[in-house]
N, C-alpha and C positions, 0 to 999 in steps of 0.2 A: 504493501500499498503505500501514496504517497506521504512524505508529510504533510501535518498538516499546515495550512496557511495562516502564518502565525502573525499578527503586527504587532511585535515587541516593543514596546516604549522603552523598553531596558536590554533587552538582548539582541535588539537589529543592530547595535553600532556602539562601539566602545565608550563612544559618549554618552550615558543614560541622563533620563532627565531627573536633576536634583531637586528633590522638595526641600520646602522651607524647614526645617528643624523646630520651630519655634513659632508660634504667631507675632514676635516682635523681632524676628530679623530679617533680615536681605531676602526677596525671593529669586530665584534664580531661573534661566532661559531658557527653554529649548526653543529656536526659532523656529518660524511656521513660514518665511517668505517664499513668495513663488517663483524665484530665479530672477536673471536679468532677463529684460525685455531682448526681444530678437531685431526688432526695425530700428528706425532711425528717422531723428526729424529734421535730419539736416537735408538740404537742399540739393539732388545729383549736382555733379559735377559733370560741365560740357566739354563734349572731347576734343567735336571740330566746332569752326566757326557757325555761325548760324547763317545762313542764306535766306535772304529775300521775306523777311519776316519783318524787317525795321519800321514800316509803316504801322503794323498790326502790335508790335512790340509797344511802337512808342504811344498809340492811340489807347493802350490797356494801362500806360503808366499814367499816362495823363490823368484818365480817370479815376484810378486810384490815389493818386493824388490830389484830383480839386472835388473830392465829394461821391464819385460814384463807388464805392464801396461795396462791392459786390459783381464780381467779372464772369462770366461764363465762356470757357474756349471749347467748342465742340466739334467733332467733326468725328472720320470713320478712323477706323484702326491703323495705326501707320502713316496718319497724316502728318505728326510733330505735333501734338497738341502739348505734349508733359516738355519738348523743345521750346516751345514759347511760351510755357510760362517758368521754364529755369532761366529764360532770357530777364522776361520781366523783374523777376526775383530778384537779377545780379542789377537787373538799372534804377530797381527802388531801391536800395542797399539799406533795409531795415528789418529786427526782428521777423526773421521768417520761418515758420512752422512748417515742416511739410509732412502731411499725412496721407498714407495709402487709405483711400477711398473704394477701392474695390469690393471689399464686402462688409459685412456689419462688424464681424468679430475684428478687423483689422482696421477700422475707422473707428469702433469705440475703446479701444487698446489707445491711437494715435491720440486722441481727444483726452485719453484721460493723462497722456502725458502733456499734453499742452495746457490742460489745467493746473497741473504740479507745475511748471514752467512759467505760467502766470501766474506765480505765488500763489493758489491755493494750498491750503494746510494739509498733508497727508492724510492728518485722520479726518478732513470733511471730505478728500478724496473716495479715501477706500469708504466711507460708508456711505457716498452716492453711486458707488459702480457696484455697491455690494447689496444696491436693492434701499437702502434705508434714505434715499436721499433723489432727488431729482436731476441727474447726473449735468442733463443740457441745459440744467438753469444754475448749476455752481460754474458750471464751464464759462457761460457767456457773463454772468454777474464778476466772475474774472477778469475776463477780457474786456470787459467794459470798464473796469479801474483801473489798465494799464493806461498808465501818463505816456510814455514812449508809443513812438510808431511802430505798429508790428503788422504782419501779414501773415494770413493763414491760406495755404494752397492743399485743395482738397485733391487728390491727384486721381484718375481713374474712376470717377465718380458717376459710372455709367446708368447704374440703378438709382437715381433720384433719390426714389421712395425711402431707400434707409437713411437719406441725410432731413425726413421729417419725425424721424424716431417715433415713427406708428401713427402719425398725423401727417395732413398734407401740409407742405412746405409755407403754404401762406398764413399758416394759423402762427407763425414765427415761436413756437412752441418745442424746437426737434435742436438738432444739430446745427443746424443754417440759420440763422438768422442776420437783420443787419447789422452790421456792428457801427459802434460809437465811431468818434470823428476821428480816433487815434488810431482806429485799424481798419483792414481792406480785406477781402476773401475773394480770393483766387480759383475756379474750377475747371477741371480738365473733365469733360464728358463724351460720349456718344450721342449724347439726346441732347439735340437741338429743337427741342417742345417748347417754346416761351412759357407753357402754360406748368410745365414741370417746376418753375423753379419760382413759384410764390409771389411772382410781379414786381421786385425787390431785386432782380439779376441784370445786368445787361448782357446780350450775347452775344458772341462774335464765333463767325464762323472761321475755321480754320480750312482754309481752300488747298486745294494742289499748289507745286508751285509754276513760277512760269517756266517755258523752255529755256531763258537766260540762265536765273540760278539753282535752274537743275542741272546746267553743266558746273555753274560752280561748284556744287556740291560734288559731282561726280570729278571736278580735277581737284578737290580739295584731298578726295580718297587717292586716284590714280592719274597724279600728273603729268604722267609720261605712256599716258593711255591713249593720246591723241591730238586732236588740235580741239579748240573751242566748238569750230561749226560741227563737228564729228559727237560731242559730246551734248553738242544742243539737239541732234537729230536723235541719241540716245533718252536723252531726257524728256523728246515728244514720247519716243515710243514706250516708254514707262511712265506716261502718263503725269509725271510730273509726283507721283507719289513719292514721298522722302523716302522712307523706308527700302520702299524697292529701290532707288536711287542709292542708298547706303549699301544694300548688297550689292548690287552691279558693282560699285568702285570698289568695295572691299576684295569683289571675286579677281577685278584687273588688277588690283595691286598685287595679290598674290601671282597670278599669273606673270608678272615683270621679274618674279626674280625665280620661276624657271628656267633652266636651261633650254633651249630650242634643239628639238631633236627629231629627227623624222618618222612621220606617220600622225604628230601628234596633231591630230583635229581638233583645237581647242581655241573656241575666239581669244586674241588677244589684246584688240582695241576696241575702242567705241564702237566703232564702226563690224567689225566683228559681231560683238555683241549685240547689236541693232539687227544682223542677219538670222543670228538662231536663234532667236528671238521670233522672229518672221516663220524661219523654215522649219523650225520642231514645235511639239506642242499644238499641233495643231488641235488636239480636242483638251477641252480643260476636265481635270476630273471631277466626278459631283461632289460639290457640297453642300451644306447646309447654308439657305438662304446666299444662292451664288449671286455675285457681282463682279462689275467690269473690272470693278479694283483688285477684288481677290483672285481673279482670272492672272492679270498684270502681276500681283505681287507671288503667286503659286509658283508662275512660268520664270522668274526672278529665282527664285530660290531652287526649283527644280534644275535650273540651269545652273547654278554652284554645284549641283549636289552631281550633275554630271559629268564637270570639271574633277571633283573628287575622286569620281569610279575611273575618269581615264588617267587621273593618277594614281590609280594604286588602291582606292580606298573605296571599293563597292559596299561596303558595311557600313558606310556612312549613312546614306539614304535608310536603310530600315532602323539605324543606330539614332537617326533624329527622330520616324516615326514613334519609335520605342519611347523612349524618355520623354514624347509629348504627352504619353499617358500619365506620368508621374503627376503630383501634384504642380502648384503654379508657387513653385516656389526652388530656390538653387537643391542640384539635383547631385546629393554626396557620390563620389568619384568613385567607393570603396562598394555603391550598390552595383554597377556595373563589373558584374564580374564575366569574365568572357570563356570562365570554365562551364559556366550552366547557361549562358546563351545558348556556347557552341553546338548545344543538344537541339537548338529548336532550327528548322530549316533556312530561315531567313538569314542565319549569322552559321552558317556549317563553314568546318575548318579556321573559325575565328580563334585567336590567342591574344593575350592580353596587350601583348606587344602591338598587334595591329588595329585593337581596339584602343589605345592609348594612340597610336598613329592617325587614326580616323574621328579621335576628339580633336586633338588639335587642327589636324585638317578643317573640322567644322567650325571652331575657333577662327583660324583663320580668313574664312570667307567670310564673316559674320553672321552666321545662322548660328551659334552658340555664344557665350560667354562664360571664360573660365575664372572662375573666382577661389582663390584661393584651393581650397581641397573640393570643391564643388563646378557645377555647368548649368548656366538658365540661359532661358531661352526667351526671348519675345513673345509677348502676349498672342501677336498675331501671328508668329511663326508657330506656334504652338496649340494655336485655337487649329489653324488649319489641315496642319500635320496629322493632328489626334485624328481625324475625318477621313483620311485619305486610306487607300487599298480596299480590299474586298474584305466581308466579313471575317472570312478566316484570318489573315493579316491581322485586324485586329483585335482578335480574339487572344493571337498567338503571344502578341504584344502586350495584352493586359495579363495573359498567366505569366507571363516574363516578371511583371509590374509585381504581381502578389508576390512569385516565387524568390525572385532576390531577394524584395524585402523581408520575404518569411526567412531565407537562409542567414541575410545577414545579421538581421535582429536577434536569430538564434543563437549568434556567436558571439553576442555582447550579453555582460550582466547588466542588467537595467539597475541591480541595486548598490553596482557601486561609482561611488563616486569618479571614478580615476576614468571612467566609461562616459558620464555626462555627458560631455561636450558632444560625442557622437551622437548619441542617442538624439540631443538637441536639435542635430543636423537632419536628423531622421523622423524626427517627429512630426512635421506636417505632411509627408508620406504615409507614417501610419496611421495620422488621421483623417487622410483622404482616400484609404483602402478599402475601406468597406464602402465605400460610393459602390465600385464595381459589381458587389453582390446584385445590383438590381437590374443588372445587366445579362448575368448568370442566373438569375433565379436562386433555386434550393441547388444544386448541384453541389454534394458533399466535397467532392474534388478542390472544391474554392474554397466553401465557406469553412472548413475548419481550419486550413491556414489564415484565411483573413483572421477567424477569431482569435487565433494564437498571437499571430503578430499584435491584433491590437490589445489582449491581454498582456501581453509583452513590455507594449507601449506605456499604459495604464498603470503598469508597476512601476517605471521608469519616474511616472509625473506625479508618482506617491510618494517615490524617496525621495525625490529630486525637490518636493514642495512647488511644483509647479501644478496647483491644486485648479486654478479659472482653466488653462489645457487641458487639464484631463478629465476634469468634469465634464468639459464638451468634447471629449476624444470618445470619452465611453457610451456619453448618452447619445451621441451618435452614431457611434457601431450600435448599441442596443437597436437601437431603432429599423437601423438596417439589415442588423443581422437575424433581429429576432430569439428566440430561445427553445431552437430544434433539438431535439436530443442528440445529434450529433457533436453539437457544440456545448455540452452541458456546463463541463469543469470549466473550460477557458471565460464561459458569461458568467457564472459564479465569483469566479476571479476577477471579473471585470468590476461585477457588482460589489464585491467586498473591497475593490481596491475606490470605488466608490465613494463608499461608507468610512474609508477612512480618510479621502480628501476632506467629506464635509466636515466631518471631525477636524485636522488639522483647519477646517475656514472660520471654526467655532461655530458652525451648525450643527451644534450637537444630540437636539432633537431629531432631525430628519438624518442623524448619520445612525443614533437609535431604531429608529423608522427603517431605515433603508437594514439594517444590520439583523433586525429579527424579519422583515422581511424573506431575505437572502437564507435565514436559519430554519425557517418555515418551508421554503422552495425544496432546499436542501434536503429536507428531512424527510417531505413528503415524496422527493423523486429517486434517495438514495439508501435513505433509510437511518436511524439514530446513531449508528456504530460507525459511519463510512466516516474517513478521513480527511475529507473536504468539509463535511459536517462538522466535526471535531474544530477543525481552521475556523469558520463563519460563528462558532459559539465563541472560542477563544476572543475574537475580532469583538463579538457583542461585549464579549466582559474587560475588554480594554474601552471602549467608552462609554461603560459605566463608570469605569475606574477615571476616566477623563473627566465625568459628570460629578466626581465627588463620591457618587454613590459606592463607598467602598466594601460596603458589608455585602451589598447586591452583586460586586466584583469577584468581593472574593470567594461567596458561594458559585459563583460562576467557572472560577478557575478552577475550583476543587471539585466540580461536576467534569471538568474537562481533562485534567490529572489522571481521573477515578478510571473514565472510559477510555484515554487514550494507554493506561497502563494495561487496560483489559485486554485493548483490540490492537495495538501495536508494541505493547511490553513495555516493561518498566525503563530499558534502554533505550529506546528508539528517542531518535533527535526532536522529535515531535512532543514527546510526555517531556523530556527533559526542560525544552522551550516553555510548555506550559508551566513547569515546576518555577521556572525560573519567575517568569511572569507572576506567579502568585507568591513568590519570597519579595516581589518589588512593593505590592499590596499590603502585604505584612509590614512592611517599615514603613510605608507611609500612614498604618492605625498605628503606628509606635511601638510595634510586637516585636521589639529586635530579638530577644532569643529566637524567637518562631521563625523569623524571619533569616537570620545567621543559621540555624539548624538546616534549614530548608535550601539558603544556598549553597551550604556545605557541602551537603550531602548531593544536588544538583554536579556541582564544583568534582566530588571523589570519582561520580561513575561516568563522568564527562573526560576524565584523567586518563580511567580504565578504558575507557569503552575508544575514544578519537584520540585520546595519547593527549600529553600536558602542552604541546606548542599548537596545538587544532585553534584555529578560530573560534570555535564555539568553546571550546575550555578556558581561552585567553581572556572572551568575553565575562562568562561566568565569574571568574577569578576577580575582574574589575567590580563586578555586581556585589561581590564580597565584601570588596574596599568600600564599595558605598555605604551600605550594610555598619560595621567597622567605623569609616566616618561618622554616621549616624547616631551611634552611642557614645561616639566623642574618644574612640580609640585611635585616634589621628596616624601614632606612632604603626599601630598594626595594617591600617588602611595605607600606609605610605609601604610598606613592605609588600604590599600583596600587588600593589600598583606597581612599583620597581622590576617585583617578576614578572609581571602579564609583559610591563615595555619590553623588557629584554626579546622575549618570545616573539612578539608582533614587530619588533625592528627587523631580528634573526631571520624569520620566516618571510613576511609579509613586506619589511623594508622600512623605511625611516619618511619616504614620502606617504606612504599609504594614511585613508583614512583611520583607520582604525589606532594606529601607531600615534599621531596626531592626537587623536580623543583620547588615548590613555596618558600621555602627554598635559593634556588639557586636566584631565580629572588630577594628576598627579599635582598639577599647579595649587588647585583648588583647596590640596589635604596641607600642602607646606601654608599658602595662606591661612588654614584652619590653625596650623603652629606657632603663627606669627614670622613664619620665613617670610617675607613681604619681600625683599629682594630676588630671594630665590622665585617668587611664583610668579615677579613679574619679568623676570628671563628668561623662564618659561613658555609664557604666553607669548610673550613677543618673537619667540622660535618659532612656533607652532603658528603664528600669524605670516611670517616670512614665508616660512616651506609651503604651508594651506594656498596664499595668493598668489603664488609663481606656480603652482604644480595642481592646479584645481580651477584656475578662473576666478575665485572663490570670493569675489570683494563680498557675493550678494551671499555667497555658500549657508547655509543654515549653520553648519560647525562655526565656521567662521566669524558668525555673529553670535554665536555661543561663546565662544572665546574672545570677543571683543567687548562682550557684556562680562566677562570674569573678569577683565584686565582692569576694566572702569572701578569694580568694587577693589581691585586691588588697590588701585589710586587712591580711590575713598581712603581703605585704611591707614595709607602710607600719609593721611593729612590732604594731600595732592586737591583741593575741591576745585577748583577751576578746573585740573586738565579731567577729573571725574567728571564734571557735568558738561562739559565740551563732548567726553567721549558717549555720555548718553545722548545726548541730543543728537550726534550726528548720529549714531542709531536709530535713532528716530527716523531720522533725514531717510534711512536705507529701505525703516521697515514700510515704508510710507505704501510697499503692493503685499506688506505681510497681512493674510487673512484666518490666521489662527488668531490666539489669545496672547501671542508674546510681547505686543506692543505692552500688555498690563505689565509683566514684573520691570520692564522697561522704564515705564514711568514713575511705578513705587519705587523706586528703585532713585530714580532722578529725586522725586519728591524729598527721598531723604536726605541726599548729600545737599538738597535747597534747605531743608528743615535746617542740618549744622551750619550750613552761611548764612543763617537768619531769616532766609526769605519766606517767612511762614506761608505770608499771602501765596505767591510762586507755588509752598509744598500744596496748601489745600487745591491749590487748581490740577495740579499734578495728581494729586491725589483721589480728587473728586469724579477728572476725565477716567483715573483708569477702573474707577466703582463702578460708572455706567457700561464701559466696556465690557468688564467682565462678568457684572451683569446680565448685559444683556448675552453674553455668547457663551458662558458658563452658567449662570444660574447663580442668584442670591447664596446659596445655601453650600456652593462650591468652596475647597480652602482657600483659593487666591482669592475670593471676593472678602472672606471671613478677615485674612488677612492683610488687604486695603483696608478695610472699614474700620480695622482697630485702629491703625496707625492714623486715620482719619482723625481717630476721636480724639488722642495724642495731640495733634495739629491743632483740632478745634479747644482742645482745654487750654494750648500754650497761649493761643489767640485771645485768650478770656473769653470763649465763645461755650462757656459753662451749659447751658441748656440745651444747645444743640448737640455738642460732647456727650452727655445724660441722655439724651433721646438716641443719638446713634448706639451707643452703649448698652442699652433695651431691647431694642434691636438685633442688636451684634449676640447679644445671648440668648434670645430667644432662637435664634438663626444655629445658632453654636448648638444649642441641649436638642433641638432638630438632628442636625446633621452630625454629630459629635458624640454625644452624649453627655449626660449630666457629670461624669468623672473624668471626661477626659482634661489631660494639662491647660489646653488653651481657652474650655469653656469656665478651669476654674480662676484663669487667671484674669479674663474678662469680670466674671462675676463680683472677685476682690479689686479690682480697679473700678467698677459702677458702684460698690458698697461704700469705695475710698471717699468718691466722689459726692455720695449724698448724705457725709456725715457733716 
């Protein structure tokens, strides 16, 4: 049987969640950031001079400078709308935010970043984009407060309706509104219908180029391919379409570098290229919505593909058609596995060298762009090529898309942070692969690898805290795939990940509901003693633990341990993982002898079964150190951590995430022993390695380490540096979707309190309490900690009545959630009695 899927907040990584030991102490953070964004608000750079657009650019610049604050550039694909917008932005020379508006998801992500750049607070943005506020209202309120000139470019907004955020643009309640005096909006779109733009935008059609301007475009790219008159004739033949002109120029530029050999029948100049267009491709391959422009474009790049075939790259054409079926995102080169592609008839005889040369050749003629370790296609090239060939050819290319993605993702561990940069590049294609399902129906030969790939991607999103992307991916995949018996287990895995990501967003009620639904479905189909059912039950227990319902979590973990022991065996990894989770709950219940006994038993079994240097054994030893530290035996905790660190460094290496996590935990123990200098040195060393090897500025573990470093600086008495570090963390956490901003605000409040800024401390604590109660519930231990310290600040500010009222509320909540005899309940009662005397 498979080991249960275990959402183990303690044993999933060497860096475990460190809970507050006492109600008055520091709160430690386990971050839940979504990871770095993949887009950019920077205006794309121009590669060549812009030809034939001087008057249009001047008109748009004049309008944006003199009161016409919203302009739409419209035209068909390949007409150069984006190029005109780039030139306008350069001429205006103001603060410019460039947003990809080609889809609702990309628009919303870009607008979120614009709101932050325009000065909106991270907390306000997070609440609005989480659905607890009106995101378009917040964006435009902030934009209209900007005093300096700015330009917002919405590129590729072909579907104008998404700019209305569910309402007509004319109502001015969505993403597109008339800006104030300081701002301007520039839109590129295929939609030239004035009614679509709300009545307040000025529309400009982006037309084809004149023969003279088209000739200059050709000569810019291929200066030695003929005289200006020949270039003019070719520009006329290409209809003045900028994309076609660009591809023709690039083609001839490549030809110019070739040696002339006997038998080479290729056009080498403008006249020859024009003749080839006239003499070949008498028929146009059927396209959706055929048009003269598309016919010209298709002929243009088919000529380039014929060139590549003549040059010894016959695979370039099927390669281009195949990658056009991938997502509209850069295609990682590692997906183009020649050994797999060679098994299909279109790529017979292909090897890695031939594939590499074909890709290079496609880039040289401008049909693809090589960007680092990936290649990109122009949207028009992608759109038309994905519809080329017969149905059998298209099916083969779709099969390769599914197969290549499945093979590559099967070879990359989605839980290993060192592999996450690769996963980020693959993620758009994993998110798109389920779109193949409607085309192939319920064919299990396709359905199974699609579901498995989506399940792997959801596991990556869950581990990397890319919660928004992960939730969208899972829901989209489930909508396409459904839940047929053939894919039951990957579907359950995705739903488990969905529950975990909802949990990481702080949506604990929704997470619990999803866990219970998954568990019920798994039990109904698989029975109560299946390994995957145990995993689902374990995940429910983890959510209960996050909700602060430790008694219920303990009961669930004990049930999982009992059943796992019965059906898997006492020494099975799944059983031991469940026992590790149980030990964590016992620790949080302050039942340290039981927690220590449990974790020592797991450590003994893992050492015997897996060996002392196995990763699972090392993780459990780290948890033992956590229990020892929680009960105050810091010297013993340090000993255990140093043993674990030595094993991890030797087996996994000094830069592995587990090793860095152990060094972080060691620093925490050094801090608790008063060795603040040693703790700071250890934490800074961890940060230096993490940020260099894991692209980890926003990585959850990096943020955890920075949080601990801020605590060390505070204890060293460097309150200015500690405050700066906490505030910097809050800036980074502006995309955080879990409750992790709460401990950061809480500890910032503690620094402000020590600096004498009681008003600032109160503000931070009230903000932290509001977030904690909304996301975790009023009875969660984190909420109780924050409320307790708020009462202290209120008392110190002389707000005695408010402090007493908060203490009464806290005492009632503590009795319900912790019990009458819990040390924190007794501490609250004692403080209330003292204030009432």
